[in-house]
N, C-alpha and C positions, 0 to 999 in steps of 0.2 A: 680242401677247400670246405668253407662253412657257409652256407646261405643263412643269412638272418634277417629278421625284421628290422625294417630301417628305422623303426622306433624303439623297439625293445629289443635289446641284444646285451651280449655279456662282453662284447669287444671293447678294449680300452678306447677312452675318447680323450685327444689332447685339446685344451682351449688356449688361446694366446690374445693379450689384449692389444699387442702391436702387429701390424700387416706383415705378411711372409718377407723374406728377403728378397730383393730384387738387385740386379746386378748394376755397376754405377752406370750413372748417366751422364754423356758429355753436355755441354751448354747446349740448349735449345734457343730457337730464335722467338723467346717469348714476347708476345704483343710486338712485333716488328712493324705490323701494317698501322699499329697506333701511332707510330713515330711520323708517320705522312699522312694525319688527320687533321687539317688546320682547323683551330679553334679548339681541340681538345684540350682538357685540363688534367693534369697528373700532380700528384703529390710527392715532394721530396724534402726529407727531414723536415716535415710539418709545414713547408712552404708549399704555395702553388705554382706551378709553371703552366705557362699557355703554349701549346704547340702551334707551329706555323711551317709553311713550305716555300721555300725560294728557289726559282729556275735560276740555275748556277752557270748555263750555258750548254755547249757542245763539246763533245768529246771525239777526236778524229781515232778510229782504230783501223790502221792500214792492214795490219797483220789479224786483227780479231782476236788477239792474246792479250787480255787484261792484266796490268799490275797494280796493286793496291799497296802503297807503301808510303814511307816517311819520304817526303821529296828530299831531304838532306842525304838520305841514304841509299839513292838510287845506284850509287856506284858499287854497293856492297850487297844491295838485298831487292836486285832487280829480277826477280822471279816470277814469271806470269803463273796464273791458274791454269790447271790441267784442263778445265772446260773453256772451249773457245767458241766464239760468235762470228757469223758472216762479217767479213771487213765492211766498214760504214762509219757514218757519223752519227751518234746517239745523244739524246738529250741526258743531262744530269741535273738533278735537283737537290738540295740540301733541306733537310729537316733542322728546324730551329725550337730550342726552349727557353722562354722569356721569364723571368720572375715576374709574377703579377705584382708584387709589392715593390719591384725595382726595374720598371720597364728598359732600363739602360744596360740591364745585366743579361745578356744571351749566350747559348751555348748550342753547338752542332750536336744534334741527337745521331745523324746518320746521313750519308750521302748514297743515293741511288742512282744507278745508271739503267735507263729503260731501253731494252732491246725492242721491246715490242710493247702494245698497248693493251696486251689481252694479262687478265688478272693471274697472280699466282696462287696456284692450289696446294703446293707443298714447296718444303724449303729444305736446302742442304748446305752444309759448311763448303766453302770453297777450299779446295786443297790444291797444293802445288807439288810437283814431283818429289815422291819418297814419302809424304804425308799418307798414314792411315788411320783412320778414325778408330780403328779397333786399339789403337795405342792409346785413347783418351781415356781418362778416369772420370770421377763424378765433377762435373761443371767446368771441365777442359776444353778447350778449343786450340786450334790452330790459327794463329793470326799473325798478323804483321806488326813490326815493332816501332814505336814513336819515342824518339828522343828530343826532337826539336818543337813538339807541340802543334805540330802539323802532319796532314795526311793528304794523299793524292791518289788519283786514277790517271794512269797513262799507257799507252801501247808498248809492247816489248821492243817492237822495231823504233820506237823514238825514245827510250829510256837513254841511251848512252849519250845524247845530244842534249839531254835536261839537267844534268847531274847538277849543275850550277845553278839553275832557275830558282831554287828556294831562297837563294840571297837576295832575291827582290821581291820577295813575298812580304817583308815588313812584319812578321808574326801573325797575320791575317786578323788583326783585331777588330778592324771596321772597315769593309765588311768583314765577315768571317768566311769567305769563301772568294775563289778568284779563279777564272779561265783565262790561259794565254792567248795571245793573238791570235796564233795559228791553230787553236783547238787542239793542242796536243797534250795538254796538260788541265786538269781540273784539280785544284787544290782547296782545302779548308783546314780550320782550326780543330785539333782533335778532342772534342767533349772537354773532359776537366784537365787534359794535357797529356804528359807521358803516358805510355803504358804499352800494352797490346790489344790489339781488337780484331775480331773475326769479321770476315765478309761473307754474307749468304747470298746464295743463287736461287731464285724463285723459278720455277717451272710451271708452265701452263697445263691443261688438260690433256694435250698431245705431247707433253714431255720434252717441248721446246723451251729453250732459255727465255725468260721473259724480263730478267733485270737482274743486275747484282746490288747488293746492299752492303756497304760498310758501317757496322754497328759500332758507334763511338761508346756503349755501355753507360750511356749517361744515366739510365733509369737500372732498377732492379729488375734481373733477366728471369729470376725464377722465385717462387712463393717458398722455397724450402729452404734449408739452412744455408745463408750465401758465406758463411764464415769458412767452408770448404772450398770455395771458389778458387781456380788457379787456371793457368794458362800456359800455352807452350808455342813459343815463336820459333818457324822455319822447321 
């Protein structure tokens, strides 16, 4: 071992213009709170979008096991998240983005199921049985697939009897969300359309679940290279 002067020494020095390597980072809930900030404005392809929030109704969760899915796929994709909440009926709100230069054109940014009124201080990706975040690469996520341009929240105990409800939703064009009469499903149009979408779980300072947010990925989620973005279903 050789002890050297921190300024004047004979040891080799390596410099680099790029930051050191870091492991691949899965998708993160970048700016998730902004989606539920009424009046906020964001840019999309050089156009201005104005954000708003709508109360979409209430969701009855008799088992406390939440499913986020395409309502037309409940017979094949009705897997609840691993994280459960106390059985009850909870409010759902929908975030909307409206083009400032085309007020008749709006899209759903996200759907939020509030378990409590406490603010979330951290977010985690909602997982289903068999999913491990260690399997995810850069900008990847586990999400639910959409093929009918719609998404929904339902309880695991209610899914079997709701497999045909999607036929009555008429594409959810106006309005872009709907709650069934028995409050056993809240459905909404899925952002720009078909694809795969993550759900984030918010936790408060006591590590209790405060909300679920199904993110429709309407806006860019990371300032880094988005061309590498990928997703995993199921």
